[in-house]
ZAZADREN-624199 format. One record per residue (C-alpha): x, y, z; residue number from 1. Coordinates in steps of 0.001 Angstrom, whole numbers, plus 500000, padded with zeros to 6 digits. Example, Ala and Ser with C-alpha at 12.3 -4.5 7.8 and 13.67 -1.06 7.14 Angstrom:
// residues 2
REC|512300|495500|507800|1
REC|513670|498940|507140|2
//
This chain:
// residues 666
REC|500000|500000|500000|1
REC|501325|503432|499121|2
REC|502495|505638|501960|3
REC|500054|508205|503196|4
REC|502757|510864|502844|5
REC|502732|510316|499095|6
REC|498971|510010|499044|7
REC|498560|513413|500634|8
REC|500862|514895|497973|9
REC|498472|514056|495148|10
REC|497123|516949|493065|11
REC|493491|517481|492142|12
REC|492094|518447|488820|13
REC|489308|519544|486475|14
REC|488975|519210|482771|15
REC|487636|521845|480397|16
REC|487957|519957|477128|17
REC|484583|518892|475687|18
REC|484234|515143|475236|19
REC|483136|513726|471920|20
REC|482496|510004|471632|21
REC|483966|509757|468158|22
REC|487572|510482|469065|23
REC|487807|510229|472815|24
REC|490320|507404|472848|25
REC|492822|509274|470759|26
REC|492585|512256|473107|27
REC|491950|512245|476837|28
REC|489461|509885|478419|29
REC|486300|511617|479640|30
REC|486500|509920|483024|31
REC|490117|511069|483390|32
REC|489679|514636|482205|33
REC|488101|516043|485313|34
REC|490658|514249|487456|35
REC|493886|515681|486080|36
REC|493734|518836|483980|37
REC|493594|521817|486363|38
REC|496036|521542|489256|39
REC|494106|523698|491648|40
REC|495469|522475|494952|41
REC|498625|520697|496145|42
REC|497904|518548|499159|43
REC|500123|519002|502210|44
REC|502974|516498|502195|45
REC|502305|514824|505509|46
REC|501536|511299|506595|47
REC|497981|510352|507466|48
REC|497920|510607|511262|49
REC|499101|507323|512707|50
REC|496343|507321|515340|51
REC|493858|506785|512524|52
REC|495233|503265|512168|53
REC|493998|502551|515700|54
REC|490316|502197|514857|55
REC|488073|500542|512276|56
REC|485090|502510|510992|57
REC|481640|500924|510926|58
REC|479212|503764|510383|59
REC|478894|507453|509540|60
REC|475872|509712|509634|61
REC|476551|512858|507623|62
REC|474193|515825|508062|63
REC|474591|519064|506081|64
REC|472606|522063|504937|65
REC|473710|522901|501400|66
REC|472860|525054|498391|67
REC|473168|524847|494606|68
REC|474711|528336|494434|69
REC|477490|527948|497001|70
REC|479803|525365|498521|71
REC|479351|526806|502004|72
REC|478460|524082|504515|73
REC|475939|524880|507274|74
REC|474987|522935|510374|75
REC|477377|520122|509546|76
REC|477405|517095|511797|77
REC|479123|513718|511370|78
REC|478406|510866|513747|79
REC|480954|508045|513583|80
REC|480895|504611|515154|81
REC|484167|502682|515189|82
REC|485954|499850|516958|83
REC|489273|500213|518736|84
REC|491853|497850|517197|85
REC|494769|498514|519580|86
REC|495109|497468|523231|87
REC|494374|501017|524425|88
REC|493209|504023|522404|89
REC|494756|507151|523902|90
REC|494437|509530|520952|91
REC|491653|509925|518409|92
REC|492370|511611|515095|93
REC|490330|512356|511991|94
REC|491024|514446|508905|95
REC|489159|517688|508169|96
REC|490253|520792|506291|97
REC|491425|523678|508456|98
REC|489103|525944|506438|99
REC|486167|524383|508258|100
REC|485383|525359|511850|101
REC|484670|522658|514409|102
REC|482297|523955|517087|103
REC|482017|520811|519194|104
REC|483295|517242|519441|105
REC|482045|514484|521722|106
REC|483196|510907|522272|107
REC|480614|508572|523791|108
REC|478569|511668|524667|109
REC|481381|513386|526564|110
REC|482495|516853|525287|111
REC|486185|516722|524428|112
REC|488988|519215|524053|113
REC|490714|518990|520700|114
REC|493228|520638|518410|115
REC|492632|521278|514718|116
REC|495750|521892|512650|117
REC|497345|520492|509535|118
REC|493878|519398|508354|119
REC|493765|517009|511313|120
REC|491566|516983|514406|121
REC|493392|515445|517391|122
REC|491743|514454|520666|123
REC|493606|513267|523754|124
REC|491290|510822|525485|125
REC|490570|511390|529193|126
REC|489051|507936|529620|127
REC|490112|504510|528363|128
REC|488833|502900|525185|129
REC|490123|499354|524993|130
REC|490593|496864|522179|131
REC|487366|495695|520488|132
REC|485355|498412|522208|133
REC|482876|500276|519980|134
REC|482835|504024|520511|135
REC|480948|506967|518996|136
REC|482324|510343|517905|137
REC|480199|513357|516957|138
REC|481784|516331|515165|139
REC|479837|519575|514613|140
REC|481310|521854|511967|141
REC|480595|524592|509451|142
REC|482369|526810|506954|143
REC|483696|527431|503473|144
REC|485759|524511|502102|145
REC|489048|525266|500357|146
REC|489325|525572|496590|147
REC|485653|526289|496096|148
REC|485102|526535|492350|149
REC|488189|524492|491443|150
REC|487330|520986|490358|151
REC|489418|518872|492630|152
REC|488810|520755|495831|153
REC|486413|517996|496839|154
REC|483321|520203|496588|155
REC|482336|522481|493696|156
REC|479730|524905|492435|157
REC|479220|526056|488877|158
REC|476628|526844|486252|159
REC|476094|524484|483364|160
REC|477226|526309|480209|161
REC|474816|524234|478133|162
REC|471695|524407|480299|163
REC|472147|527480|482497|164
REC|471540|525530|485705|165
REC|473472|526162|488926|166
REC|474639|523034|490699|167
REC|476809|522036|493653|168
REC|478507|518645|493751|169
REC|481367|516725|495306|170
REC|484234|514739|493842|171
REC|486744|513456|496359|172
REC|489050|511084|494449|173
REC|491806|510530|495370|174
REC|492232|512491|498641|175
REC|489831|515416|498842|176
REC|486992|513991|500962|177
REC|488333|515757|504039|178
REC|487803|519062|502274|179
REC|484100|518796|503021|180
REC|483532|516209|505774|181
REC|485582|514713|508656|182
REC|486721|511279|507523|183
REC|489436|508637|507476|184
REC|490980|508506|504011|185
REC|492106|504905|503938|186
REC|491285|502627|500991|187
REC|491377|499520|503166|188
REC|488941|500786|505798|189
REC|485671|500784|503885|190
REC|482737|502309|505760|191
REC|480231|499545|506512|192
REC|477149|501757|506235|193
REC|476113|505410|506057|194
REC|473199|507764|506393|195
REC|473496|511015|504452|196
REC|470945|513716|505282|197
REC|471024|516798|503075|198
REC|468863|519866|503691|199
REC|468158|522095|500676|200
REC|465815|524883|499684|201
REC|463107|524196|497119|202
REC|463057|523718|494154|203
REC|466402|521966|494674|204
REC|466773|518238|495147|205
REC|469780|516491|496698|206
REC|471124|513210|495336|207
REC|473483|510844|497129|208
REC|474450|507221|497763|209
REC|472033|504431|498534|210
REC|468278|504637|498996|211
REC|466219|507788|499475|212
REC|464349|506677|502590|213
REC|462413|509882|503130|214
REC|462010|513535|502148|215
REC|461188|515525|505283|216
REC|459428|518864|504945|217
REC|461146|521182|507444|218
REC|459034|524243|506613|219
REC|460177|527603|505271|220
REC|460734|526061|501861|221
REC|463348|523609|503138|222
REC|463378|519856|502634|223
REC|465732|517194|503949|224
REC|466696|514358|501609|225
REC|467507|511346|503792|226
REC|469712|508840|501978|227
REC|470875|505550|503441|228
REC|473327|502905|502202|229
REC|474016|499595|503881|230
REC|476741|498505|501480|231
REC|480422|499077|502366|232
REC|481745|502209|500676|233
REC|485229|503685|500353|234
REC|485626|507282|501537|235
REC|486133|508918|498119|236
REC|482871|507502|496709|237
REC|480698|509284|499297|238
REC|478929|512040|497382|239
REC|476218|514665|497129|240
REC|474861|516767|494281|241
REC|472340|519627|494546|242
REC|470431|521365|491757|243
REC|466858|522023|490603|244
REC|466463|518479|489329|245
REC|463621|516556|487800|246
REC|463518|512857|488615|247
REC|463431|510358|485754|248
REC|463359|506714|486795|249
REC|463684|503453|484863|250
REC|464142|499789|485784|251
REC|466577|497134|484599|252
REC|465574|493472|484628|253
REC|468718|491298|484576|254
REC|467994|487724|483528|255
REC|467251|485537|486528|256
REC|467867|488373|488991|257
REC|465689|490881|490850|258
REC|464915|494164|489049|259
REC|467262|497107|489642|260
REC|465871|500601|490183|261
REC|467695|503289|488164|262
REC|467063|506743|489649|263
REC|468155|509765|487610|264
REC|468345|513349|488838|265
REC|468625|515518|485714|266
REC|468229|519268|485298|267
REC|464608|520403|485303|268
REC|464798|522486|482144|269
REC|462948|522230|478835|270
REC|464277|519788|476214|271
REC|466856|518173|478497|272
REC|465053|514851|478644|273
REC|464328|515059|474939|274
REC|468077|515403|474401|275
REC|469288|512648|476726|276
REC|466390|510271|477340|277
REC|467421|507637|474796|278
REC|470971|507656|476141|279
REC|469783|507398|479741|280
REC|467401|504580|478791|281
REC|470356|502628|477392|282
REC|471593|502294|480980|283
REC|469016|499497|481279|284
REC|470664|497508|478469|285
REC|474091|498141|479976|286
REC|473179|496984|483463|287
REC|471433|493886|482130|288
REC|474408|493009|479915|289
REC|477095|493649|482531|290
REC|475133|491457|484946|291
REC|475658|488554|482531|292
REC|479427|489020|482126|293
REC|480499|490458|485498|294
REC|477861|488908|487730|295
REC|474893|490497|489509|296
REC|474893|494262|489958|297
REC|476586|494615|493378|298
REC|474168|497151|494874|299
REC|470892|495745|493567|300
REC|469062|496086|496886|301
REC|469485|499859|496693|302
REC|469743|501374|493198|303
REC|471839|502681|490382|304
REC|471431|506180|489039|305
REC|472861|509504|487917|306
REC|473069|513056|489219|307
REC|473848|515710|486635|308
REC|476514|518315|487365|309
REC|478483|520642|485058|310
REC|481597|518504|484702|311
REC|483069|517333|481410|312
REC|482999|513655|482228|313
REC|481769|511500|485072|314
REC|482641|510167|488510|315
REC|481604|506694|489615|316
REC|480005|507560|492962|317
REC|478632|504353|494426|318
REC|475019|503717|493319|319
REC|474678|507252|491852|320
REC|477245|508425|489319|321
REC|477815|512155|488939|322
REC|477794|512813|485202|323
REC|477922|515916|483012|324
REC|476080|514507|479981|325
REC|475026|511170|478528|326
REC|476733|509272|475707|327
REC|477217|505524|475403|328
REC|480928|505265|476142|329
REC|480873|507503|479200|330
REC|477757|505946|480704|331
REC|479082|502403|480136|332
REC|482427|503347|481669|333
REC|480900|504765|484856|334
REC|478449|501879|485203|335
REC|481318|499399|484744|336
REC|482978|501083|487712|337
REC|480189|499874|489983|338
REC|481818|496437|489675|339
REC|485433|497543|489142|340
REC|486210|500414|491501|341
REC|483164|500475|493773|342
REC|482442|496837|494620|343
REC|486115|495879|494235|344
REC|488315|498929|494821|345
REC|492010|499203|494028|346
REC|493995|498746|497227|347
REC|496755|501143|496174|348
REC|496963|503973|493659|349
REC|499754|502065|491890|350
REC|496999|499596|490970|351
REC|494429|502137|489742|352
REC|494192|500226|486424|353
REC|492075|497675|488302|354
REC|489455|500438|488430|355
REC|490029|502340|485200|356
REC|491320|499627|482854|357
REC|488321|497390|483493|358
REC|485877|500307|483311|359
REC|487350|501299|479946|360
REC|487072|497687|478779|361
REC|483403|497895|479743|362
REC|482993|500498|476996|363
REC|484476|498056|474483|364
REC|482397|495124|475670|365
REC|479112|496997|475485|366
REC|479900|498497|472092|367
REC|480717|495054|470737|368
REC|477606|493626|472395|369
REC|475307|496194|470806|370
REC|476988|496253|467381|371
REC|479181|493174|466803|372
REC|482327|494039|464899|373
REC|482313|497747|465780|374
REC|484401|497219|468903|375
REC|487379|496556|466637|376
REC|487565|500251|465749|377
REC|487489|501210|469416|378
REC|490298|498749|470207|379
REC|492347|500189|467345|380
REC|491874|503680|468795|381
REC|492862|502333|472206|382
REC|496086|500876|470779|383
REC|496805|504062|468829|384
REC|496462|506118|471993|385
REC|498975|503934|473841|386
REC|501407|504008|470920|387
REC|501441|507810|470770|388
REC|504495|507441|473010|389
REC|506924|504554|473215|390
REC|507342|504175|476987|391
REC|505296|503995|480143|392
REC|503937|501200|482318|393
REC|500441|500473|483550|394
REC|501959|500231|487021|395
REC|501874|503761|488454|396
REC|505443|504613|489342|397
REC|504722|508174|490548|398
REC|501666|508386|492804|399
REC|502423|512033|493611|400
REC|501378|513016|490094|401
REC|497663|513081|489185|402
REC|498638|513158|485527|403
REC|500346|509812|486041|404
REC|497655|508241|488216|405
REC|494853|509197|485815|406
REC|496846|508932|482587|407
REC|494392|508307|479748|408
REC|497158|506633|477728|409
REC|498478|504286|480401|410
REC|495925|503809|483184|411
REC|492814|503840|481002|412
REC|493823|502727|477518|413
REC|496831|500508|478145|414
REC|494962|499143|481162|415
REC|492048|498327|478838|416
REC|494447|496644|476387|417
REC|495809|494498|479237|418
REC|492334|493220|480080|419
REC|491820|492331|476401|420
REC|495159|490485|476335|421
REC|494338|488549|479510|422
REC|491224|487370|477703|423
REC|493437|486361|474746|424
REC|495885|484453|476945|425
REC|493044|482491|478523|426
REC|491598|481849|475035|427
REC|488280|480731|476467|428
REC|485588|483384|476875|429
REC|483449|481325|479195|430
REC|486394|480798|481518|431
REC|487515|484440|481227|432
REC|484155|485832|482296|433
REC|483790|483148|484968|434
REC|487053|484404|486450|435
REC|485824|488000|486415|436
REC|482692|486913|488243|437
REC|484775|484988|490777|438
REC|486875|488128|491293|439
REC|483708|490113|491989|440
REC|482429|487495|494406|441
REC|485643|486784|496314|442
REC|486608|490453|496650|443
REC|483074|491826|497058|444
REC|482899|495122|498987|445
REC|486654|494937|499518|446
REC|489886|496121|497948|447
REC|492308|494286|495680|448
REC|495797|494679|494281|449
REC|497232|493388|491024|450
REC|499023|490463|492655|451
REC|495707|489178|493991|452
REC|494183|489313|490507|453
REC|497223|487470|489114|454
REC|496884|484786|491784|455
REC|493213|484338|490912|456
REC|493913|484104|487176|457
REC|496541|481424|487736|458
REC|494387|479457|490156|459
REC|491315|479436|487921|460
REC|492963|479062|484499|461
REC|496035|476977|485307|462
REC|498079|479474|483284|463
REC|501167|481052|484821|464
REC|500889|484833|484367|465
REC|504312|485869|485696|466
REC|505596|486736|482228|467
REC|502420|488605|481378|468
REC|502472|490914|484387|469
REC|506241|491393|484284|470
REC|506138|492340|480606|471
REC|502827|494127|480207|472
REC|501931|495552|483620|473
REC|505289|496378|485195|474
REC|507220|496618|481946|475
REC|507233|499685|479743|476
REC|506280|500005|476102|477
REC|505054|497407|473636|478
REC|506598|495076|471032|479
REC|507612|496041|467500|480
REC|507403|493193|464983|481
REC|509092|492607|461646|482
REC|507599|489469|460100|483
REC|508790|487458|457131|484
REC|506965|484525|455568|485
REC|507392|482108|452717|486
REC|505743|479004|451292|487
REC|507791|476250|449684|488
REC|506655|472680|448967|489
REC|503513|473101|451110|490
REC|505546|474329|454055|491
REC|504395|477729|455268|492
REC|507193|479335|457280|493
REC|506979|482511|459324|494
REC|509679|484364|461254|495
REC|508960|486887|464004|496
REC|511616|489473|464829|497
REC|510658|491429|467940|498
REC|512177|494538|469483|499
REC|510805|496629|472381|500
REC|509458|500138|471723|501
REC|511673|501514|474490|502
REC|515008|500568|476000|503
REC|513263|500671|479391|504
REC|510994|497805|478404|505
REC|511559|494046|478565|506
REC|513913|492470|476024|507
REC|510844|490886|474423|508
REC|507162|490518|475250|509
REC|505574|487123|475801|510
REC|502278|486799|473974|511
REC|500145|484461|471925|512
REC|499840|485876|468410|513
REC|497423|484941|465657|514
REC|498374|484793|461954|515
REC|495578|484834|459400|516
REC|496357|483176|456059|517
REC|494372|484085|452964|518
REC|494399|481422|450242|519
REC|494172|481757|446480|520
REC|490546|480614|446555|521
REC|489598|483398|448998|522
REC|489222|481294|452133|523
REC|491140|482073|455312|524
REC|492660|480209|458232|525
REC|494049|481433|461552|526
REC|497165|479924|463132|527
REC|498082|480735|466740|528
REC|501670|480977|467969|529
REC|503108|481564|471433|530
REC|505869|484132|471124|531
REC|508465|483676|473830|532
REC|511689|484719|472077|533
REC|512893|487829|470301|534
REC|513649|485868|467104|535
REC|511333|482940|466502|536
REC|510281|480839|463501|537
REC|507474|478363|462888|538
REC|506675|475996|460042|539
REC|503232|474679|459086|540
REC|502058|472101|456580|541
REC|499698|474167|454400|542
REC|498598|472580|451123|543
REC|496748|475595|449722|544
REC|498552|478543|448129|545
REC|498902|481439|450581|546
REC|498440|484829|448901|547
REC|498290|487103|451933|548
REC|499231|487111|455609|549
REC|497650|489315|458294|550
REC|498972|489488|461836|551
REC|496531|489604|464761|552
REC|493458|490613|462732|553
REC|491267|490715|465863|554
REC|493640|493193|467590|555
REC|494148|491035|470649|556
REC|497703|492240|471226|557
REC|499052|495753|471808|558
REC|501885|495993|469275|559
REC|503249|497761|466239|560
REC|503674|495726|463057|561
REC|506509|497454|461266|562
REC|506673|495114|458298|563
REC|505165|491923|456884|564
REC|506990|490617|453821|565
REC|506934|487543|451605|566
REC|510525|486422|451184|567
REC|511081|483106|449395|568
REC|514674|483040|450621|569
REC|513322|482319|454111|570
REC|514238|478691|454753|571
REC|512806|476672|457629|572
REC|514473|473448|458801|573
REC|512688|472873|462086|574
REC|509615|470843|462957|575
REC|506764|471295|460510|576
REC|503369|471313|462169|577
REC|500389|469749|460460|578
REC|497365|471676|461800|579
REC|495084|468922|460483|580
REC|497000|465997|461927|581
REC|495014|463567|464084|582
REC|496064|463350|467678|583
REC|498162|460234|467208|584
REC|500386|461599|464434|585
REC|502870|464392|464018|586
REC|503873|465224|460389|587
REC|507681|465378|459845|588
REC|508500|462979|462726|589
REC|509043|459325|461904|590
REC|510729|457829|464960|591
REC|509137|457512|468378|592
REC|511631|456922|471152|593
REC|511859|457084|474920|594
REC|513913|460215|475453|595
REC|514098|459679|479203|596
REC|511659|462491|479915|597
REC|509243|462694|482833|598
REC|506231|465038|482663|599
REC|504845|466422|485920|600
REC|502437|467267|487415|601
REC|500019|465171|485373|602
REC|497107|465761|485744|603
REC|497819|469462|486189|604
REC|496574|473011|485741|605
REC|498518|474022|482664|606
REC|502110|474403|483806|607
REC|504090|471442|482457|608
REC|507571|470602|483736|609
REC|509853|468066|482002|610
REC|512567|466261|483889|611
REC|515464|465241|481628|612
REC|514912|467945|478955|613
REC|517750|469054|476686|614
REC|518574|472383|475132|615
REC|516908|472503|471706|616
REC|513934|470291|472599|617
REC|510669|471410|470980|618
REC|507150|470777|472244|619
REC|503974|470364|470181|620
REC|500507|470223|471724|621
REC|497340|468770|470149|622
REC|493860|468890|471625|623
REC|491470|465950|471745|624
REC|490098|466804|468283|625
REC|493525|466564|466731|626
REC|493982|470316|466235|627
REC|497424|471713|466916|628
REC|497259|474050|469922|629
REC|500868|475190|470155|630
REC|504406|474506|469041|631
REC|507436|476146|470551|632
REC|510871|475662|472077|633
REC|510743|473841|475397|634
REC|513034|476539|476784|635
REC|513960|475860|480394|636
REC|512081|472567|480514|637
REC|508770|474207|481345|638
REC|505747|474920|479174|639
REC|502586|476856|479890|640
REC|499522|475341|478237|641
REC|496927|477954|477339|642
REC|493612|476242|476891|643
REC|490627|474739|478632|644
REC|490306|471565|480657|645
REC|490582|468290|478782|646
REC|493024|465678|477450|647
REC|495957|466744|475244|648
REC|498617|464912|473271|649
REC|502067|466295|474048|650
REC|505058|465545|471830|651
REC|508620|466547|472597|652
REC|510954|466522|469585|653
REC|514720|466048|469843|654
REC|516355|466017|466442|655
REC|514491|463470|464266|656
REC|512852|461608|467147|657
REC|510116|462430|469598|658
REC|508390|461153|472733|659
REC|504647|461329|473292|660
REC|502676|462017|476462|661
REC|498985|462175|477241|662
REC|498284|465137|479514|663
REC|495115|465872|481487|664
REC|494425|469582|481965|665
REC|492192|469937|485039|666
//
């Protein structure tokens, strides 16, 4: 987990660039724009008070009187219930901006003396609170938050340039929640439940997390919107938005699951619903589709919804996204966050791709779901965005920079490409989406880091992902390929020369890579190779005349193809693979012999180890239908089988002889 000193050094930001769905991937992602563009405030470089580690939060009740024309907070009160997790709690601390004035603080009903400096409230306890004891803290406060009017000050007020409506809203990611309410900004300490009571003057409405349990008429034109959520929530997803809204509600009906209420607070002005209604209605299709691939909507007992605010993008506030406008990509992205970011939250800011990469992939998935084949263009734009520069890793190496944390190129787009490549490595869509659903179930209402996702992928698929995450997540850049092919005497040969896009990247990138052959008669065939060397050749028995070769036509792999050439001088003298060979034959090999090899574990989960292997041994894998699955150098005596469960024929070639094994992939 990143240090709190670095966390508190993170900038905050607002975007002014208008999003257009046609070219958003080649520019800056709409979800990222508002998070990084205007550096309005530099957070104090200080560690989160250590005394905040001494308790675990269970519950907050947040009460505020707010307006759509100001960020001033009136009659603020936060009630907190927590459990002591140290032998003896002697000091209580909580974060709150110094711009806000604390008028009173009680612990277990007892008024307490406190200090308020460095955006931290500190209380020296005059009575013991022991380990496992539940205690209650009430903080009364009021005032003008810092950075009012600047987007990443935590709380904002502005007028919509398109609709002329004044609105106030909050956006606290990554560390601005304490600008408007006293809280513990710790990703790992999710709040178990909250009540959020917001008092506004009519005709305003106030939207927030969870269920609107009641609207209380307080007289004098004031109403209190009483929201309640009983799902765990991380501090930066707590939200409010205030404006003269109209309420437009719809319902999603996921197959085999209870209906989900979708509550939308949109500006109450003429023609707004006429402009956005079709786009809002598409949220139903999105939620129903994502429920089939990611698993049930995590917060189904409460709601999903939107609050409009004049921001040029969106923010995935739990159960009620704050959104500036409605277009397919943006709405799908923010809804995808309800699974990736809200239900399962990144445990460190180095791992923010677990939120943003998967949410961006949600855009691709829904586009492809609605219009099969059109997602290819989006993936091409995603790759183009990443390749605008040669370097950079998905792993965030500078968490003090908001531009790095919320990089459209690396966190969003390269993160999206990584998800697509994981799907390609698994090479089994049913298994891939089953794993995503397992991730959502096992890490529900919790946090996760990349290593935990890698462990899950390996456990469920049997594939070892060390090379993948070393190359593609921690490594910089992407591979550059020069490819030469030839066909002589029915032997189709192809050579892959790979170099990294940056000297800071790995020497070569491990990846499966598909080659599509077009034959003289117009038909096509796809061959799949596992690339695990910088210079690698394969030979295939192909009886039809090849007239064209296309590399990775489905855009599974982030790469740059620098050249593809037909060169008849390319000679291949290695094993020739017959893709149509039955499982008990291998073309080009005539002598079966005991080479003294031992294969283990067998049965296994995809990682094959060979005792007694020699340098130069080659392995060929056939599935139970006789189709060639892979052919490559045995390398260090280990081979990673990428496939689904079943029985495989394994042959290891040494010179002109080979040994066969039957392998059971569990």
